[in-house]
C-alpha positions in Angstrom: -8.3 -7.0 9.9 -5.0 -5.9 8.4 -3.9 -2.3 8.3 -3.0 -1.1 4.7 -1.4 2.2 3.9 -2.5 3.8 0.6 -1.1 6.9 -1.1 -3.6 9.8 -1.0 -4.3 10.0 -4.7 -5.4 6.3 -4.9 -9.0 6.8 -3.8 -10.4 4.0 -5.9 -8.0 1.6 -4.2 -8.8 3.0 -0.8 -12.5 2.4 -1.3 -12.0 -1.1 -2.7 -9.9 -2.2 0.2 -12.3 -0.6 2.7 -15.2 -2.6 1.1 -13.2 -5.8 1.7 -12.9 -4.9 5.3 -9.3 -3.6 5.5 -8.3 -0.8 7.9 -7.0 1.8 5.4 -4.9 4.8 6.3 -3.6 7.5 3.9 0.2 7.7 3.4 1.0 11.4 3.6 4.4 11.1 5.3 7.0 8.3 5.8 5.9 7.8 9.4 2.4 6.9 8.3 3.7 3.6 7.0 4.8 2.5 10.5 2.6 -0.3 11.7 1.1 -1.1 8.3 0.8 -4.7 7.2 1.1 -3.6 3.5 1.5 -0.3 1.6 0.2 0.7 -1.8 2.0 3.5 -3.7 1.4 5.3 -7.0 4.9 4.5 -8.3 5.2 8.1 -9.5 7.8 9.0 -7.0 10.5 6.6 -8.1 13.8 6.3 -6.3 15.8 8.6 -8.6 18.8 8.9 -6.4 19.1 5.2 -5.7 18.8 5.6 -2.0 17.2 2.7 -0.1 16.3 4.0 3.3 13.2 2.0 4.4 10.7 3.0 7.1 8.7 -0.2 7.1 9.2 -3.9 6.7 5.8 -4.2 5.1 5.4 -5.3 1.5 5.1 -2.4 -0.9 2.8 -2.6 -3.9 3.2 -0.3 -7.0 -0.2 0.6 -8.3 1.1 2.1 -11.6 -0.9 0.8 -14.5 -3.1 -1.5 -12.5 -6.8 -1.7 -11.5 -8.1 -1.4 -8.0 -9.2 -5.1 -8.1 -5.7 -6.3 -9.2 -4.2 -4.3 -6.3 -6.7 -5.7 -3.8 -5.8 -9.3 -4.9 -2.1 -8.6 -4.5 -2.7 -7.0 -1.0 -4.6 -10.2 0.0 -1.7 -12.4 -1.3 1.0 -10.4 0.5 -0.9 -10.3 3.8 -1.7 -14.1 3.6 2.0 -14.8 3.1 2.9 -12.9 6.2 0.5 -14.9 8.4 
């Protein structure tokens, strides 16, 4: 199953993705995103300085204002598009 990186504070999203069979890892540092098929972030740490250094080619999903189910659906869509 696909490997999905999820920011630490999104426990409801982590649980929902695990229930769907995804391999979920917590994103504590930039390096944690390496090897992920998709990443889910809180959206709270916006790019204030306008820098665009990327550490992964995986799709990034902003969880701000969305339910765990909505996020799971988008993760499935992004992963299916990659295959």
